[in-house]
C-alpha positions, 0 to 999 in steps of 0.5 A: 907731571911737567916738571920746571925749567932747570938742573932736573929738566935739562939732565931728565927731559932733554930740554936746552932752552937758555933756562935749563943751560944756564941751570946745568952751568951754574951746577957745574960751576959750583961741583967743580968748586966743590972738588977743588976744595974736597967739599964735593958731596952729592950723595950721603948715607941715607940710614940716618934719614931713614932713622928720623923717618921711623921716629917720626913716624912713631910720633904719630906722623904719616909720610903724606905729613912728612913729606908736607912738612919738608917739602918733598916728594912722598915717594922719594921717602918711600924709596927710602924706607922701603925702595921701589918694588915695581922696579925690584930695587930695595931700600935707598942707601945715599940720597941728595944732601938736599932732601936729607938736611930738609927731611932731618930738619922735620920734628913732631909738632903740632903744627906738623901733625895730622888734625885727628891724630891722637895725643898723650893729654897730659899738656892739654890737661894741664894747661885746661888745669892752670886756667882753673887755678887761677879761676877761669871755671870750666864752662867759660873754657868750654865755651871759648873752645865752642865745646858742651861743658861735659864733653870738655870735662870728658875731653881733659879725662880722656886717655888720648886728645886729638892734636885739633883739640891739643892745639886750640887748648893751647891757644886759649892757655896762651891767650888767656893765662894771663887775663882776668876771668872778671873781665870776660865774663866770670862771676866772682863766685864762679872765680872763687869756685873754680880756683878752690876746685883747683886747690883741692885737686892740686893743680898747679896755676901757669906761674908754675910751669915751664912752657918748654916741659909742660908737655912732658909726662915726667915734668912738676909743677914749681910751685916756690920758685925752689922746687926740688930742694929742701928749702922748696919742702919748706916754702911749700908750708909757707903758700900753705899747698902740699909739697910736690914729690921733688921737694918731698924726695929732696927733702927725704935725702937732706935728713938721710944725709943728716943722719949718716953724717951723724 
């Protein structure tokens, strides 16, 4: 592989062209300035980087995906984790700050995961349920995704969903949650049946979900705007929706507090 002209080619390949020489001069100038101010840090501890790489791997990101997101050479990540066995070296103890910063900035978002990676389906399921709750028939949602209705139903009941499907459902949700199903071909009967079906199963509408927490397994929808408080318990009765667990817990805690005070 031929390196681009610059500091690395000057140092590693011995190129002495103008571009490489200028890059070396600029490097020396920046280094001397940093030394003068006491901020020179050519190497940093590799352990935080190693921990972050393992965290990303635990989120189903492979080294190839991490390297592409950073971006950096995958072999550099392998050296951080395992060293270079062909050279008889163990995991790197130090890395360049630029490499550490670029990899530490990588997060396991849908955009960074491989399309076939398996995910917890909770966010995908909640988004689809929320659309049904505002009147979108499931067959319309399946058609929007290019899926057979039977496969759509199985996707929502499965233990995992692949990244490609999760991303497609998220995009569909962002597009349709404020749209009128009737304007997209749904009949009044189909809309009413979808809403009734969702209500029977306690599926929360989009307004009850926070985009920042909808994918978190422990999150609950905020049906009333006061969920998690004693007032939320009574607000549930006003809107004729069974009290959610946070509201029941808050209501029961208030009752215990009153009994203790008396």
